[in-house]
N, C-alpha and C positions, 0 to 999 in steps of 0.2 A: 833645342833641348835646354839651352840656357834660359830662354824666355819661359819655358814651361816650369822650370825649377823656381824662378823667381815669382811666377804666378802662384804656385803652390805655397810658397813661403808667405807671400802677401795674404793669400786666402786664410791660412791658418792663423797667422798673426791677427788678422782682422776678426776671425771668429773667436779667438781666445779673449781679445780685448772686449768684444761685444758681450760675451758671456760674463766676463768679469765686471763690466759696468752694470749689467742687468742684475746680478747678484748683489752688487753694492747698493743699487737703487731699491731693490726689494728689501734688503736689510734696513736701509734708512727708513723706508716707508713703514716697516713693521715696528721700528722703534718709536716712530711718531704716533702710532695708534696707541691710545691709552685704554687700559681695561678697568672696568668699574663693576664691583660686586654690590648688590643692593640686598640688605638683610630685611627679614620681615619686621615690620614696625611693632613695638610693644604697645599693648592696649591698656590704658588706665580708664576703666569705666565699669560701671555695675552691670550693664547688659552686654550681650555678645555683639561685638562690632567687627566680626571677621569679614563681612562684606565690605566694610569701609577700608579695612586693612588691605584686602586683596585689590580693591579698586585703586587705592593710592600706589600700590607697587606696580600695578598695570600701567597707570598714567606716567610714573617715573620712567619706567622702561621705555615707553613710547616716546617721551619728550627728551630724554637724555641720550638715547642712542644717536650717534652722529657718524655716518658712513666715513671710512678712512681717518677718523679722528678718535671717536670714543666707542669702544666695543663693550657691550654689557654681558656679564657672565649669565648664562640661561638660568632661569628661575628653578628648573628642575635639578640642575646641578647644586645650586645652593641648598635646596631642600634635602638632597641626598646627603651632603656633608653635614648639615645640621643634625640630621637623624643619628649620625655617628658621634656626636659630641653634645649630648643634651645637657651636660652639666656646666659647660663652659658659658661664661657671660662676659660682658664688658670687653676690656682691652685684650684679654687673652682670646676671646672669640674673634675679635677683629683681626688679630695677628694670625690666628690659625687659618681663618678664611682667606686672608690676603696670600698666605703662603701656599696653600693648597690650590688656589685658583690662579696663582700668579698675577694678582690684581694690583694695579698702581693705586687705585682708590677703593675704599670701601664706604658705603652710605648706610647709616643707621638712623633710627627715628622712633618717635613715639606719638601716640595719639590719645589725648586726655579729653574726656567729656565731663564737664562740671556745670551743673545748673543749666543745662541745655546748650551750653556753648562748647565748641571744639577747639582745642589747641593742637597744632601740629609743630613738633620740634624735630629738626633734622640736623644731622652732623655728616660732613664729608671729611674722611681721613685720607690725607696724602701720605701714603706709607713710606715711600722713599725718603721724603723730606721731613718726616716726623712732625707734621703739623695738621691742624684741623680747622674746619670753618663750620659755623653754625647758622641756621636759617630757621625762622619762626613766622608763623601765620596763625591768626585766630579768626574763627568763624562763629557767628551767633546762631545761625541755623545750618542744617545739614545740607540744604540746597546750595550753599555757597562753597562747599568743600572742594568741588571741581575747580572753581576759579581760584581758591587759595592754593591748591596743589600745583596748578598751572603757574602761579606766581613763584612758587618755591623752585619749581623746575627751571623757570626762566632765569631766576637769579643764580642757581647753581651753574646753569650753562655759561653765563657771563663771568661770574666770579671765580669759578674753579677751572673752566675750560676756555675762557676768553671767546665765547661764542655768542654773537648777538642774534636774537630772534625777534619775531614780530611782537611776541608777548612782552619781552624786556623793553623794547622801544616804546610800547604803549605804556608800561609802568613808568619809564622815565619821563615821558610827556605828561602823565598824570601827576608825578611828583613835582615837576617844574610848574604846572599850572597851579598846583596847591601853594607852592612857595610864592609865585607871583600874586596870587590871590591874598595870602597872609601879608605880604609886603604892601599891598594896596590898602588893606584894611588897617594895618599897624606897621608903619615904617621901621619901628624898633623891633620887629620880629626876629630878624637874623642876629640881632645882638644878644639874644637869649641862648643861641646855640653856639657852642665853642668853636673858634675859628678853624676852618679846614675840615669840619665834620658835617657840613650842610649836605654834601653829596657823598659822603664816605660810605663805602659798602661794608659787608660783614667783615672782611679781612681775615688773613690766615692767623692762627694762634699756634703757639708751640705745643706740640704733644709730648708731654714729659715721659710717657710710658715707652720704654724700649723693650721690645720682645726678641 
């Protein structure tokens, strides 16, 4: 009888510890997963570029999703929320979306077409830390847009989420090859670049708006 009592006590103690540990691990894992909301890009062009807008959002969703690390808010949920706040813009819109989707990060951007060239400007807002990061690419022809968006996504992955990708590694190799070529042609090349900035990334900037 005594052994039986000890066994039951050991069993329930082990079960409670196991459940407690499982809950702790699940909570820690949930806290490690960051949520990202991507807003539709603003279009600055004379003609309809909705197909470009949709394509960029689709690519960003595909490339920024990172299982167990970065979870994206569904596009349908974003659209439903936007339909309820048609007059909000800028920081107020970012704050509202972040609150209602419980997002850690909000991504915004714009597409500008001028004289046949495309400019893609993107901002990633870190809501909790009140900071943001900007990313920019330019394409002279529409056929290069996929590559430019891929480069933006790769840089966001690295700079915002510390995630290395094949695309980012390729970009770094290209940059180093360019630096080596310029050094070969002109040894004084690096002297024209401020010290410490040759390989400096976008970097976080203070987001002054508090909502």
